[in-house]
Biopython code that builds the backbone (N, CA, C, O; Angstrom):
import numpy as np
from Bio.PDB.StructureBuilder import StructureBuilder

atoms = [
    (1, "MET", "N", (-66.616, 6.193, -0.909)),
    (1, "MET", "CA", (-65.474, 6.835, -1.514)),
    (1, "MET", "C", (-65.638, 6.806, -3.035)),
    (1, "MET", "O", (-66.019, 5.788, -3.613)),
    (2, "LYS", "N", (-65.346, 7.927, -3.659)),
    (2, "LYS", "CA", (-65.399, 8.036, -5.111)),
    (2, "LYS", "C", (-63.988, 7.849, -5.669)),
    (2, "LYS", "O", (-63.051, 8.535, -5.259)),
    (3, "ILE", "N", (-63.848, 6.906, -6.612)),
    (3, "ILE", "CA", (-62.542, 6.547, -7.154)),
    (3, "ILE", "C", (-62.468, 6.864, -8.640)),
    (3, "ILE", "O", (-63.407, 6.599, -9.392)),
    (4, "GLY", "N", (-61.343, 7.433, -9.054)),
    (4, "GLY", "CA", (-61.011, 7.599, -10.463)),
    (4, "GLY", "C", (-59.850, 6.673, -10.766)),
    (4, "GLY", "O", (-58.987, 6.443, -9.919)),
    (5, "ILE", "N", (-59.832, 6.144, -11.980)),
    (5, "ILE", "CA", (-58.775, 5.211, -12.375)),
    (5, "ILE", "C", (-58.127, 5.711, -13.660)),
    (5, "ILE", "O", (-58.810, 6.165, -14.578)),
    (6, "LEU", "N", (-56.793, 5.621, -13.714)),
    (6, "LEU", "CA", (-56.027, 5.963, -14.909)),
    (6, "LEU", "C", (-55.295, 4.707, -15.377)),
    (6, "LEU", "O", (-54.551, 4.094, -14.611)),
    (7, "VAL", "N", (-55.510, 4.327, -16.645)),
    (7, "VAL", "CA", (-54.861, 3.146, -17.229)),
    (7, "VAL", "C", (-53.941, 3.622, -18.347)),
    (7, "VAL", "O", (-54.393, 4.241, -19.311)),
    (8, "ASN", "N", (-52.650, 3.330, -18.214)),
    (8, "ASN", "CA", (-51.648, 3.803, -19.173)),
    (8, "ASN", "C", (-51.087, 2.726, -20.092)),
    (8, "ASN", "O", (-50.260, 3.037, -20.949)),
    (9, "GLU", "N", (-51.500, 1.494, -19.949)),
    (9, "GLU", "CA", (-50.932, 0.399, -20.733)),
    (9, "GLU", "C", (-52.008, -0.322, -21.532)),
    (9, "GLU", "O", (-53.182, -0.323, -21.163)),
    (10, "GLY", "N", (-51.588, -0.934, -22.631)),
    (10, "GLY", "CA", (-52.503, -1.668, -23.499)),
    (10, "GLY", "C", (-53.040, -2.931, -22.845)),
    (10, "GLY", "O", (-52.494, -3.398, -21.846)),
    (11, "PRO", "N", (-54.111, -3.483, -23.410)),
    (11, "PRO", "CA", (-54.783, -4.614, -22.777)),
    (11, "PRO", "C", (-54.033, -5.939, -22.820)),
    (11, "PRO", "O", (-54.253, -6.782, -21.950)),
    (12, "TYR", "N", (-53.170, -6.152, -23.782)),
    (12, "TYR", "CA", (-52.523, -7.452, -23.895)),
    (12, "TYR", "C", (-51.003, -7.377, -23.826)),
    (12, "TYR", "O", (-50.326, -8.364, -24.113)),
    (13, "THR", "N", (-50.457, -6.226, -23.449)),
    (13, "THR", "CA", (-49.009, -6.090, -23.384)),
    (13, "THR", "C", (-48.474, -6.025, -21.961)),
    (13, "THR", "O", (-47.313, -6.357, -21.723)),
    (14, "HIS", "N", (-49.294, -5.606, -21.025)),
    (14, "HIS", "CA", (-48.883, -5.461, -19.623)),
    (14, "HIS", "C", (-50.033, -5.883, -18.712)),
    (14, "HIS", "O", (-51.165, -6.062, -19.161)),
    (15, "GLN", "N", (-49.732, -6.035, -17.463)),
    (15, "GLN", "CA", (-50.720, -6.433, -16.464)),
    (15, "GLN", "C", (-51.613, -5.272, -16.031)),
    (15, "GLN", "O", (-52.635, -5.493, -15.382)),
    (16, "ALA", "N", (-51.247, -4.054, -16.374)),
    (16, "ALA", "CA", (-51.931, -2.868, -15.856)),
    (16, "ALA", "C", (-53.439, -2.873, -16.099)),
    (16, "ALA", "O", (-54.210, -2.559, -15.193)),
    (17, "SER", "N", (-53.860, -3.222, -17.295)),
    (17, "SER", "CA", (-55.286, -3.208, -17.607)),
    (17, "SER", "C", (-56.051, -4.241, -16.784)),
    (17, "SER", "O", (-57.113, -3.947, -16.236)),
    (18, "ASP", "N", (-55.502, -5.454, -16.703)),
    (18, "ASP", "CA", (-56.137, -6.494, -15.880)),
    (18, "ASP", "C", (-56.216, -6.059, -14.419)),
    (18, "ASP", "O", (-57.242, -6.234, -13.763)),
    (19, "SER", "N", (-55.127, -5.494, -13.923)),
    (19, "SER", "CA", (-55.100, -5.047, -12.524)),
    (19, "SER", "C", (-56.106, -3.931, -12.282)),
    (19, "SER", "O", (-56.796, -3.922, -11.263)),
    (20, "ALA", "N", (-56.187, -2.994, -13.213)),
    (20, "ALA", "CA", (-57.146, -1.886, -13.079)),
    (20, "ALA", "C", (-58.576, -2.408, -13.073)),
    (20, "ALA", "O", (-59.403, -1.969, -12.274)),
    (21, "TYR", "N", (-58.860, -3.342, -13.963)),
    (21, "TYR", "CA", (-60.198, -3.923, -14.025)),
    (21, "TYR", "C", (-60.536, -4.646, -12.719)),
    (21, "TYR", "O", (-61.609, -4.440, -12.152)),
    (22, "GLN", "N", (-59.619, -5.494, -12.244)),
    (22, "GLN", "CA", (-59.864, -6.226, -11.004)),
    (22, "GLN", "C", (-60.019, -5.278, -9.813)),
    (22, "GLN", "O", (-60.830, -5.518, -8.918)),
    (23, "PHE", "N", (-59.233, -4.200, -9.815)),
    (23, "PHE", "CA", (-59.351, -3.190, -8.761)),
    (23, "PHE", "C", (-60.735, -2.549, -8.800)),
    (23, "PHE", "O", (-61.374, -2.382, -7.762)),
    (24, "ALA", "N", (-61.196, -2.192, -9.993)),
    (24, "ALA", "CA", (-62.519, -1.570, -10.132)),
    (24, "ALA", "C", (-63.616, -2.502, -9.638)),
    (24, "ALA", "O", (-64.517, -2.078, -8.914)),
    (25, "VAL", "N", (-63.543, -3.759, -10.025)),
    (25, "VAL", "CA", (-64.542, -4.741, -9.583)),
    (25, "VAL", "C", (-64.525, -4.873, -8.065)),
    (25, "VAL", "O", (-65.583, -4.880, -7.435)),
    (26, "ALA", "N", (-63.346, -4.976, -7.474)),
    (26, "ALA", "CA", (-63.234, -5.107, -6.017)),
    (26, "ALA", "C", (-63.755, -3.862, -5.312)),
    (26, "ALA", "O", (-64.430, -3.964, -4.287)),
    (27, "ALA", "N", (-63.449, -2.694, -5.852)),
    (27, "ALA", "CA", (-63.934, -1.445, -5.247)),
    (27, "ALA", "C", (-65.457, -1.397, -5.272)),
    (27, "ALA", "O", (-66.086, -1.028, -4.280)),
    (28, "LEU", "N", (-66.045, -1.769, -6.400)),
    (28, "LEU", "CA", (-67.509, -1.756, -6.516)),
    (28, "LEU", "C", (-68.142, -2.764, -5.559)),
    (28, "LEU", "O", (-69.155, -2.468, -4.925)),
    (29, "LYS", "N", (-67.547, -3.952, -5.453)),
    (29, "LYS", "CA", (-68.064, -4.962, -4.519)),
    (29, "LYS", "C", (-67.944, -4.482, -3.075)),
    (29, "LYS", "O", (-68.745, -4.856, -2.219)),
    (30, "GLY", "N", (-66.939, -3.655, -2.814)),
    (30, "GLY", "CA", (-66.731, -3.116, -1.468)),
    (30, "GLY", "C", (-67.575, -1.885, -1.167)),
    (30, "GLY", "O", (-67.424, -1.264, -0.116)),
    (31, "GLY", "N", (-68.464, -1.535, -2.096)),
    (31, "GLY", "CA", (-69.364, -0.420, -1.850)),
    (31, "GLY", "C", (-68.818, 0.940, -2.270)),
    (31, "GLY", "O", (-69.429, 1.970, -1.985)),
    (32, "GLN", "N", (-67.676, 0.950, -2.942)),
    (32, "GLN", "CA", (-67.097, 2.211, -3.411)),
    (32, "GLN", "C", (-67.722, 2.590, -4.753)),
    (32, "GLN", "O", (-68.404, 1.783, -5.385)),
    (33, "SER", "N", (-67.482, 3.808, -5.168)),
    (33, "SER", "CA", (-67.981, 4.305, -6.445)),
    (33, "SER", "C", (-66.796, 4.557, -7.381)),
    (33, "SER", "O", (-65.851, 5.258, -7.020)),
    (34, "VAL", "N", (-66.854, 3.980, -8.583)),
    (34, "VAL", "CA", (-65.855, 4.260, -9.606)),
    (34, "VAL", "C", (-66.551, 5.158, -10.619)),
    (34, "VAL", "O", (-67.406, 4.702, -11.378)),
    (35, "HIS", "N", (-66.183, 6.433, -10.628)),
    (35, "HIS", "CA", (-66.935, 7.352, -11.484)),
    (35, "HIS", "C", (-66.339, 7.487, -12.878)),
    (35, "HIS", "O", (-67.059, 7.822, -13.819)),
    (36, "ARG", "N", (-65.040, 7.237, -13.036)),
    (36, "ARG", "CA", (-64.429, 7.364, -14.364)),
    (36, "ARG", "C", (-63.169, 6.518, -14.440)),
    (36, "ARG", "O", (-62.413, 6.401, -13.476)),
    (37, "VAL", "N", (-62.961, 5.925, -15.629)),
    (37, "VAL", "CA", (-61.693, 5.281, -15.955)),
    (37, "VAL", "C", (-61.170, 6.023, -17.178)),
    (37, "VAL", "O", (-61.836, 6.086, -18.212)),
    (38, "PHE", "N", (-59.976, 6.581, -17.048)),
    (38, "PHE", "CA", (-59.366, 7.350, -18.128)),
    (38, "PHE", "C", (-58.239, 6.518, -18.723)),
    (38, "PHE", "O", (-57.355, 6.056, -18.001)),
    (39, "PHE", "N", (-58.269, 6.328, -20.030)),
    (39, "PHE", "CA", (-57.273, 5.529, -20.735)),
    (39, "PHE", "C", (-56.340, 6.466, -21.489)),
    (39, "PHE", "O", (-56.778, 7.268, -22.314)),
    (40, "TYR", "N", (-55.047, 6.353, -21.193)),
    (40, "TYR", "CA", (-54.045, 7.278, -21.721)),
    (40, "TYR", "C", (-52.865, 6.482, -22.274)),
    (40, "TYR", "O", (-52.725, 5.299, -21.965)),
    (41, "HIS", "N", (-52.031, 7.098, -23.069)),
    (41, "HIS", "CA", (-50.895, 6.444, -23.725)),
    (41, "HIS", "C", (-51.397, 5.177, -24.430)),
    (41, "HIS", "O", (-52.432, 5.220, -25.096)),
    (42, "ASP", "N", (-50.682, 4.048, -24.295)),
    (42, "ASP", "CA", (-51.130, 2.808, -24.938)),
    (42, "ASP", "C", (-52.405, 2.251, -24.305)),
    (42, "ASP", "O", (-53.015, 1.328, -24.845)),
    (43, "GLY", "N", (-52.801, 2.798, -23.186)),
    (43, "GLY", "CA", (-54.047, 2.385, -22.549)),
    (43, "GLY", "C", (-55.268, 2.614, -23.425)),
    (43, "GLY", "O", (-56.308, 1.993, -23.208)),
    (44, "VAL", "N", (-55.156, 3.499, -24.415)),
    (44, "VAL", "CA", (-56.299, 3.761, -25.304)),
    (44, "VAL", "C", (-56.705, 2.516, -26.084)),
    (44, "VAL", "O", (-57.847, 2.418, -26.534)),
    (45, "TYR", "N", (-55.790, 1.564, -26.252)),
    (45, "TYR", "CA", (-56.129, 0.322, -26.957)),
    (45, "TYR", "C", (-57.188, -0.489, -26.216)),
    (45, "TYR", "O", (-57.826, -1.358, -26.810)),
    (46, "ASN", "N", (-57.382, -0.217, -24.939)),
    (46, "ASN", "CA", (-58.430, -0.895, -24.176)),
    (46, "ASN", "C", (-59.815, -0.566, -24.705)),
    (46, "ASN", "O", (-60.761, -1.317, -24.472)),
    (47, "GLY", "N", (-59.944, 0.544, -25.413)),
    (47, "GLY", "CA", (-61.238, 0.969, -25.929)),
    (47, "GLY", "C", (-61.471, 0.663, -27.391)),
    (47, "GLY", "O", (-62.488, 1.071, -27.952)),
    (48, "SER", "N", (-60.552, -0.044, -28.021)),
    (48, "SER", "CA", (-60.676, -0.309, -29.454)),
    (48, "SER", "C", (-61.587, -1.496, -29.747)),
    (48, "SER", "O", (-61.410, -2.582, -29.194)),
    (49, "SER", "N", (-62.557, -1.275, -30.618)),
    (49, "SER", "CA", (-63.448, -2.369, -31.032)),
    (49, "SER", "C", (-62.761, -3.291, -32.033)),
    (49, "SER", "O", (-63.316, -4.325, -32.404)),
    (50, "LEU", "N", (-61.561, -2.926, -32.470)),
    (50, "LEU", "CA", (-60.840, -3.722, -33.461)),
    (50, "LEU", "C", (-60.076, -4.894, -32.837)),
    (50, "LEU", "O", (-59.532, -5.732, -33.555)),
    (51, "THR", "N", (-60.037, -4.952, -31.506)),
    (51, "THR", "CA", (-59.366, -6.077, -30.843)),
    (51, "THR", "C", (-60.198, -7.334, -31.055)),
    (51, "THR", "O", (-61.422, -7.303, -30.922)),
    (52, "ASP", "N", (-59.547, -8.424, -31.380)),
    (52, "ASP", "CA", (-60.256, -9.678, -31.638)),
    (52, "ASP", "C", (-59.453, -10.860, -31.093)),
    (52, "ASP", "O", (-58.902, -11.650, -31.859)),
    (53, "PRO", "N", (-59.389, -10.975, -29.749)),
    (53, "PRO", "CA", (-58.611, -12.074, -29.158)),
    (53, "PRO", "C", (-59.314, -13.416, -29.371)),
    (53, "PRO", "O", (-60.526, -13.459, -29.579)),
    (54, "PRO", "N", (-58.552, -14.508, -29.319)),
    (54, "PRO", "CA", (-59.163, -15.834, -29.409)),
    (54, "PRO", "C", (-60.197, -16.026, -28.292)),
    (54, "PRO", "O", (-60.110, -15.394, -27.239)),
    (55, "ARG", "N", (-61.150, -16.885, -28.530)),
    (55, "ARG", "CA", (-62.235, -17.102, -27.556)),
    (55, "ARG", "C", (-61.750, -17.514, -26.179)),
    (55, "ARG", "O", (-62.354, -17.151, -25.170)),
    (56, "ASP", "N", (-60.651, -18.279, -26.131)),
    (56, "ASP", "CA", (-60.167, -18.772, -24.843)),
    (56, "ASP", "C", (-59.248, -17.773, -24.137)),
    (56, "ASP", "O", (-58.710, -18.069, -23.071)),
    (57, "ASP", "N", (-59.072, -16.600, -24.728)),
    (57, "ASP", "CA", (-58.243, -15.553, -24.126)),
    (57, "ASP", "C", (-59.139, -14.588, -23.348)),
    (57, "ASP", "O", (-60.365, -14.633, -23.454)),
    (58, "ARG", "N", (-58.515, -13.733, -22.580)),
    (58, "ARG", "CA", (-59.253, -12.719, -21.832)),
    (58, "ARG", "C", (-59.881, -11.732, -22.805)),
    (58, "ARG", "O", (-59.213, -11.257, -23.723)),
    (59, "GLN", "N", (-61.128, -11.428, -22.617)),
    (59, "GLN", "CA", (-61.862, -10.472, -23.452)),
    (59, "GLN", "C", (-61.860, -9.123, -22.728)),
    (59, "GLN", "O", (-62.889, -8.674, -22.223)),
    (60, "ILE", "N", (-60.702, -8.496, -22.689)),
    (60, "ILE", "CA", (-60.494, -7.321, -21.851)),
    (60, "ILE", "C", (-61.388, -6.149, -22.257)),
    (60, "ILE", "O", (-62.007, -5.519, -21.399)),
    (61, "VAL", "N", (-61.460, -5.856, -23.533)),
    (61, "VAL", "CA", (-62.276, -4.729, -24.000)),
    (61, "VAL", "C", (-63.740, -4.971, -23.658)),
    (61, "VAL", "O", (-64.426, -4.067, -23.181)),
    (62, "ASP", "N", (-64.217, -6.179, -23.897)),
    (62, "ASP", "CA", (-65.610, -6.514, -23.575)),
    (62, "ASP", "C", (-65.894, -6.412, -22.084)),
    (62, "ASP", "O", (-66.978, -5.989, -21.683)),
    (63, "ARG", "N", (-64.912, -6.803, -21.252)),
    (63, "ARG", "CA", (-65.106, -6.703, -19.798)),
    (63, "ARG", "C", (-65.301, -5.255, -19.375)),
    (63, "ARG", "O", (-66.187, -4.951, -18.576)),
    (64, "TRP", "N", (-64.464, -4.349, -19.917)),
    (64, "TRP", "CA", (-64.609, -2.931, -19.583)),
    (64, "TRP", "C", (-65.981, -2.424, -20.024)),
    (64, "TRP", "O", (-66.657, -1.724, -19.270)),
    (65, "SER", "N", (-66.392, -2.777, -21.242)),
    (65, "SER", "CA", (-67.698, -2.319, -21.749)),
    (65, "SER", "C", (-68.835, -2.786, -20.850)),
    (65, "SER", "O", (-69.731, -2.012, -20.512)),
    (66, "LYS", "N", (-68.790, -4.047, -20.472)),
    (66, "LYS", "CA", (-69.836, -4.611, -19.616)),
    (66, "LYS", "C", (-69.846, -3.934, -18.242)),
    (66, "LYS", "O", (-70.910, -3.613, -17.713)),
    (67, "LEU", "N", (-68.673, -3.721, -17.675)),
    (67, "LEU", "CA", (-68.578, -3.059, -16.369)),
    (67, "LEU", "C", (-69.162, -1.650, -16.428)),
    (67, "LEU", "O", (-69.875, -1.225, -15.519)),
    (68, "ALA", "N", (-68.854, -0.936, -17.502)),
    (68, "ALA", "CA", (-69.364, 0.431, -17.660)),
    (68, "ALA", "C", (-70.883, 0.445, -17.754)),
    (68, "ALA", "O", (-71.542, 1.296, -17.159)),
    (69, "THR", "N", (-71.426, -0.496, -18.498)),
    (69, "THR", "CA", (-72.880, -0.569, -18.662)),
    (69, "THR", "C", (-73.573, -0.921, -17.354)),
    (69, "THR", "O", (-74.567, -0.298, -16.979)),
    (70, "GLU", "N", (-73.047, -1.915, -16.669)),
    (70, "GLU", "CA", (-73.678, -2.393, -15.434)),
    (70, "GLU", "C", (-73.600, -1.391, -14.290)),
    (70, "GLU", "O", (-74.498, -1.333, -13.450)),
    (71, "HIS", "N", (-72.518, -0.594, -14.254)),
    (71, "HIS", "CA", (-72.296, 0.292, -13.105)),
    (71, "HIS", "C", (-72.262, 1.773, -13.462)),
    (71, "HIS", "O", (-71.901, 2.607, -12.631)),
    (72, "LYS", "N", (-72.636, 2.099, -14.691)),
    (72, "LYS", "CA", (-72.675, 3.506, -15.141)),
    (72, "LYS", "C", (-71.332, 4.212, -14.924)),
    (72, "LYS", "O", (-71.272, 5.313, -14.375)),
    (73, "ILE", "N", (-70.254, 3.546, -15.372)),
    (73, "ILE", "CA", (-68.906, 4.098, -15.243)),
    (73, "ILE", "C", (-68.542, 4.795, -16.547)),
    (73, "ILE", "O", (-68.768, 4.257, -17.631)),
    (74, "ASP", "N", (-67.989, 5.969, -16.439)),
    (74, "ASP", "CA", (-67.551, 6.750, -17.587)),
    (74, "ASP", "C", (-66.180, 6.246, -18.038)),
    (74, "ASP", "O", (-65.197, 6.390, -17.312)),
    (75, "LEU", "N", (-66.111, 5.654, -19.241)),
    (75, "LEU", "CA", (-64.848, 5.173, -19.809)),
    (75, "LEU", "C", (-64.380, 6.185, -20.844)),
    (75, "LEU", "O", (-65.005, 6.338, -21.893)),
    (76, "VAL", "N", (-63.287, 6.874, -20.553)),
    (76, "VAL", "CA", (-62.813, 7.952, -21.416)),
    (76, "VAL", "C", (-61.457, 7.596, -22.016)),
    (76, "VAL", "O", (-60.518, 7.236, -21.307)),
    (77, "VAL", "N", (-61.379, 7.707, -23.336)),
    (77, "VAL", "CA", (-60.145, 7.475, -24.081)),
    (77, "VAL", "C", (-59.579, 8.837, -24.459)),
    (77, "VAL", "O", (-60.295, 9.668, -25.019)),
    (78, "CYS", "N", (-58.314, 9.077, -24.163)),
    (78, "CYS", "CA", (-57.681, 10.355, -24.473)),
    (78, "CYS", "C", (-57.640, 10.569, -25.990)),
    (78, "CYS", "O", (-57.143, 9.717, -26.726)),
    (79, "VAL", "N", (-58.155, 11.686, -26.444)),
    (79, "VAL", "CA", (-58.248, 11.959, -27.875)),
    (79, "VAL", "C", (-56.881, 12.021, -28.547)),
    (79, "VAL", "O", (-56.700, 11.428, -29.610)),
    (80, "ALA", "N", (-55.929, 12.714, -27.964)),
    (80, "ALA", "CA", (-54.611, 12.856, -28.586)),
    (80, "ALA", "C", (-53.894, 11.507, -28.667)),
    (80, "ALA", "O", (-53.329, 11.164, -29.705)),
    (81, "ALA", "N", (-53.918, 10.752, -27.582)),
    (81, "ALA", "CA", (-53.267, 9.436, -27.569)),
    (81, "ALA", "C", (-53.961, 8.482, -28.539)),
    (81, "ALA", "O", (-53.300, 7.678, -29.196)),
    (82, "ALA", "N", (-55.273, 8.567, -28.629)),
    (82, "ALA", "CA", (-56.027, 7.695, -29.528)),
    (82, "ALA", "C", (-55.710, 8.013, -30.989)),
    (82, "ALA", "O", (-55.434, 7.107, -31.776)),
    (83, "LEU", "N", (-55.746, 9.269, -31.347)),
    (83, "LEU", "CA", (-55.486, 9.642, -32.737)),
    (83, "LEU", "C", (-54.072, 9.272, -33.165)),
    (83, "LEU", "O", (-53.855, 8.875, -34.310)),
    (84, "ARG", "N", (-53.111, 9.400, -32.256)),
    (84, "ARG", "CA", (-51.734, 8.993, -32.572)),
    (84, "ARG", "C", (-51.638, 7.504, -32.882)),
    (84, "ARG", "O", (-50.728, 7.065, -33.584)),
    (85, "ARG", "N", (-52.572, 6.740, -32.359)),
    (85, "ARG", "CA", (-52.540, 5.288, -32.528)),
    (85, "ARG", "C", (-53.603, 4.798, -33.506)),
    (85, "ARG", "O", (-53.840, 3.595, -33.607)),
    (86, "GLY", "N", (-54.238, 5.706, -34.221)),
    (86, "GLY", "CA", (-55.212, 5.336, -35.248)),
    (86, "GLY", "C", (-56.579, 4.971, -34.724)),
    (86, "GLY", "O", (-57.385, 4.385, -35.447)),
    (87, "ILE", "N", (-56.855, 5.306, -33.479)),
    (87, "ILE", "CA", (-58.164, 5.003, -32.895)),
    (87, "ILE", "C", (-59.048, 6.229, -33.034)),
    (87, "ILE", "O", (-58.687, 7.327, -32.610)),
    (88, "ARG", "N", (-60.202, 6.026, -33.629)),
    (88, "ARG", "CA", (-61.155, 7.108, -33.857)),
    (88, "ARG", "C", (-62.497, 6.754, -33.228)),
    (88, "ARG", "O", (-62.722, 5.615, -32.818)),
    (89, "GLU", "N", (-63.363, 7.721, -33.157)),
    (89, "GLU", "CA", (-64.690, 7.536, -32.548)),
    (89, "GLU", "C", (-65.410, 6.313, -33.120)),
    (89, "GLU", "O", (-66.026, 5.547, -32.378)),
    (90, "GLN", "N", (-65.332, 6.134, -34.433)),
    (90, "GLN", "CA", (-66.090, 5.058, -35.083)),
    (90, "GLN", "C", (-65.563, 3.654, -34.753)),
    (90, "GLN", "O", (-66.267, 2.672, -34.989)),
    (91, "ASN", "N", (-64.352, 3.538, -34.218)),
    (91, "ASN", "CA", (-63.896, 2.192, -33.854)),
    (91, "ASN", "C", (-63.676, 2.032, -32.355)),
    (91, "ASN", "O", (-62.811, 1.277, -31.910)),
    (92, "LEU", "N", (-64.479, 2.760, -31.593)),
    (92, "LEU", "CA", (-64.482, 2.560, -30.137)),
    (92, "LEU", "C", (-65.460, 1.449, -29.777)),
    (92, "LEU", "O", (-66.497, 1.289, -30.419)),
    (93, "ALA", "N", (-65.125, 0.700, -28.765)),
    (93, "ALA", "CA", (-66.017, -0.329, -28.246)),
    (93, "ALA", "C", (-67.178, 0.338, -27.505)),
    (93, "ALA", "O", (-67.059, 1.486, -27.077)),
    (94, "PRO", "N", (-68.299, -0.371, -27.351)),
    (94, "PRO", "CA", (-69.442, 0.181, -26.620)),
    (94, "PRO", "C", (-69.052, 0.616, -25.210)),
    (94, "PRO", "O", (-68.293, -0.070, -24.526)),
    (95, "GLY", "N", (-69.575, 1.749, -24.791)),
    (95, "GLY", "CA", (-69.328, 2.256, -23.443)),
    (95, "GLY", "C", (-68.159, 3.207, -23.337)),
    (95, "GLY", "O", (-68.011, 3.886, -22.321)),
    (96, "PHE", "N", (-67.323, 3.273, -24.361)),
    (96, "PHE", "CA", (-66.167, 4.165, -24.362)),
    (96, "PHE", "C", (-66.503, 5.442, -25.112)),
    (96, "PHE", "O", (-67.341, 5.449, -26.013)),
    (97, "ARG", "N", (-65.836, 6.521, -24.727)),
    (97, "ARG", "CA", (-65.964, 7.775, -25.462)),
    (97, "ARG", "C", (-64.600, 8.449, -25.524)),
    (97, "ARG", "O", (-63.729, 8.197, -24.693)),
    (98, "ILE", "N", (-64.432, 9.304, -26.517)),
    (98, "ILE", "CA", (-63.178, 10.040, -26.672)),
    (98, "ILE", "C", (-63.344, 11.428, -26.090)),
    (98, "ILE", "O", (-64.362, 12.083, -26.310)),
    (99, "SER", "N", (-62.343, 11.876, -25.346)),
    (99, "SER", "CA", (-62.340, 13.236, -24.801)),
    (99, "SER", "C", (-60.894, 13.620, -24.484)),
    (99, "SER", "O", (-59.966, 12.846, -24.719)),
    (100, "GLY", "N", (-60.722, 14.810, -23.956)),
    (100, "GLY", "CA", (-59.391, 15.329, -23.698)),
    (100, "GLY", "C", (-58.910, 15.114, -22.276)),
    (100, "GLY", "O", (-59.599, 14.531, -21.439)),
    (101, "LEU", "N", (-57.697, 15.609, -22.030)),
    (101, "LEU", "CA", (-57.070, 15.473, -20.717)),
    (101, "LEU", "C", (-57.837, 16.198, -19.611)),
    (101, "LEU", "O", (-57.653, 15.907, -18.429)),
    (102, "GLY", "N", (-58.687, 17.131, -19.995)),
    (102, "GLY", "CA", (-59.508, 17.807, -18.999)),
    (102, "GLY", "C", (-60.349, 16.830, -18.195)),
    (102, "GLY", "O", (-60.638, 17.071, -17.022)),
    (103, "GLN", "N", (-60.745, 15.724, -18.824)),
    (103, "GLN", "CA", (-61.529, 14.703, -18.114)),
    (103, "GLN", "C", (-60.696, 14.003, -17.046)),
    (103, "GLN", "O", (-61.215, 13.605, -16.003)),
    (104, "LEU", "N", (-59.394, 13.856, -17.317)),
    (104, "LEU", "CA", (-58.495, 13.273, -16.315)),
    (104, "LEU", "C", (-58.322, 14.241, -15.151)),
    (104, "LEU", "O", (-58.377, 13.833, -13.991)),
    (105, "VAL", "N", (-58.116, 15.511, -15.451)),
    (105, "VAL", "CA", (-57.961, 16.533, -14.411)),
    (105, "VAL", "C", (-59.228, 16.596, -13.565)),
    (105, "VAL", "O", (-59.164, 16.627, -12.336)),
    (106, "GLU", "N", (-60.375, 16.613, -14.231)),
    (106, "GLU", "CA", (-61.650, 16.657, -13.516)),
    (106, "GLU", "C", (-61.818, 15.437, -12.608)),
    (106, "GLU", "O", (-62.317, 15.550, -11.489)),
    (107, "SER", "N", (-61.399, 14.279, -13.098)),
    (107, "SER", "CA", (-61.491, 13.063, -12.291)),
    (107, "SER", "C", (-60.620, 13.173, -11.038)),
    (107, "SER", "O", (-61.025, 12.759, -9.952)),
    (108, "GLY", "N", (-59.418, 13.737, -11.203)),
    (108, "GLY", "CA", (-58.533, 13.934, -10.058)),
    (108, "GLY", "C", (-59.107, 14.887, -9.031)),
    (108, "GLY", "O", (-58.858, 14.744, -7.834)),
    (109, "ILE", "N", (-59.874, 15.857, -9.495)),
    (109, "ILE", "CA", (-60.493, 16.835, -8.588)),
    (109, "ILE", "C", (-61.716, 16.248, -7.896)),
    (109, "ILE", "O", (-61.893, 16.417, -6.690)),
    (110, "GLN", "N", (-62.559, 15.556, -8.659)),
    (110, "GLN", "CA", (-63.825, 15.057, -8.119)),
    (110, "GLN", "C", (-63.673, 13.794, -7.275)),
    (110, "GLN", "O", (-64.440, 13.569, -6.339)),
    (111, "ALA", "N", (-62.684, 12.976, -7.609)),
    (111, "ALA", "CA", (-62.527, 11.701, -6.900)),
    (111, "ALA", "C", (-61.808, 11.905, -5.564)),
    (111, "ALA", "O", (-61.015, 12.830, -5.392)),
    (112, "ASP", "N", (-62.112, 11.019, -4.639)),
    (112, "ASP", "CA", (-61.373, 11.010, -3.381)),
    (112, "ASP", "C", (-59.983, 10.429, -3.586)),
    (112, "ASP", "O", (-59.032, 10.796, -2.895)),
    (113, "ARG", "N", (-59.879, 9.509, -4.555)),
    (113, "ARG", "CA", (-58.601, 8.884, -4.906)),
    (113, "ARG", "C", (-58.547, 8.713, -6.405)),
    (113, "ARG", "O", (-59.545, 8.367, -7.036)),
    (114, "LEU", "N", (-57.360, 8.960, -6.984)),
    (114, "LEU", "CA", (-57.087, 8.667, -8.385)),
    (114, "LEU", "C", (-56.002, 7.611, -8.381)),
    (114, "LEU", "O", (-54.876, 7.869, -7.955)),
    (115, "VAL", "N", (-56.341, 6.411, -8.860)),
    (115, "VAL", "CA", (-55.419, 5.285, -8.816)),
    (115, "VAL", "C", (-54.872, 5.049, -10.220)),
    (115, "VAL", "O", (-55.630, 4.943, -11.184)),
    (116, "VAL", "N", (-53.537, 4.967, -10.323)),
    (116, "VAL", "CA", (-52.858, 4.870, -11.617)),
    (116, "VAL", "C", (-52.320, 3.462, -11.831)),
    (116, "VAL", "O", (-51.695, 2.881, -10.944)),
    (117, "PHE", "N", (-52.572, 2.918, -13.029)),
    (117, "PHE", "CA", (-52.087, 1.598, -13.406)),
    (117, "PHE", "C", (-51.226, 1.730, -14.657)),
    (117, "PHE", "O", (-51.694, 2.207, -15.691)),
    (118, "GLY", "N", (-49.971, 1.307, -14.564)),
    (118, "GLY", "CA", (-49.040, 1.377, -15.678)),
    (118, "GLY", "C", (-48.153, 2.593, -15.573)),
    (118, "GLY", "O", (-48.416, 3.519, -14.806)),
    (119, "ASP", "N", (-47.087, 2.570, -16.368)),
    (119, "ASP", "CA", (-46.093, 3.664, -16.350)),
    (119, "ASP", "C", (-46.651, 4.962, -16.870)),
    (119, "ASP", "O", (-45.940, 5.966, -16.915)),
]
sb = StructureBuilder()
sb.init_structure("model")
sb.init_model(0)
sb.init_chain("A")
sb.init_seg("    ")
for serial, (resi, resn, name, xyz) in enumerate(atoms, 1):
    if name == "N":
        sb.init_residue(resn, " ", resi, " ")
    sb.init_atom(name, np.array(xyz, "f"), 0.0, 1.0, " ", f" {name:<3s}", serial, name[0])
structure = sb.get_structure()
């Protein structure tokens, strides 16, 4: 099964990002394919290289980057939502890219399931 994921909440304000990440890991371990994670609204903060949590805290942005590298997952940050929040191409974390809502629509079409995390 091919899965698309939509994350609408920031990495340290709600459980949505953690839940989406854990879901992706479980899906991959179960033999499923996660072809794209689309970050929208405050979810775009998941792709910011400017996050600097304490060492003993969850390294959410780094986890997404590592997952994308290891499993060839497309991590897409919505351009409009990112620009509204001051996130630009030059301050994206490794593995993330900026694109438009068309990537979300395409994910909904190509995936067998599109799973949404956050409001």
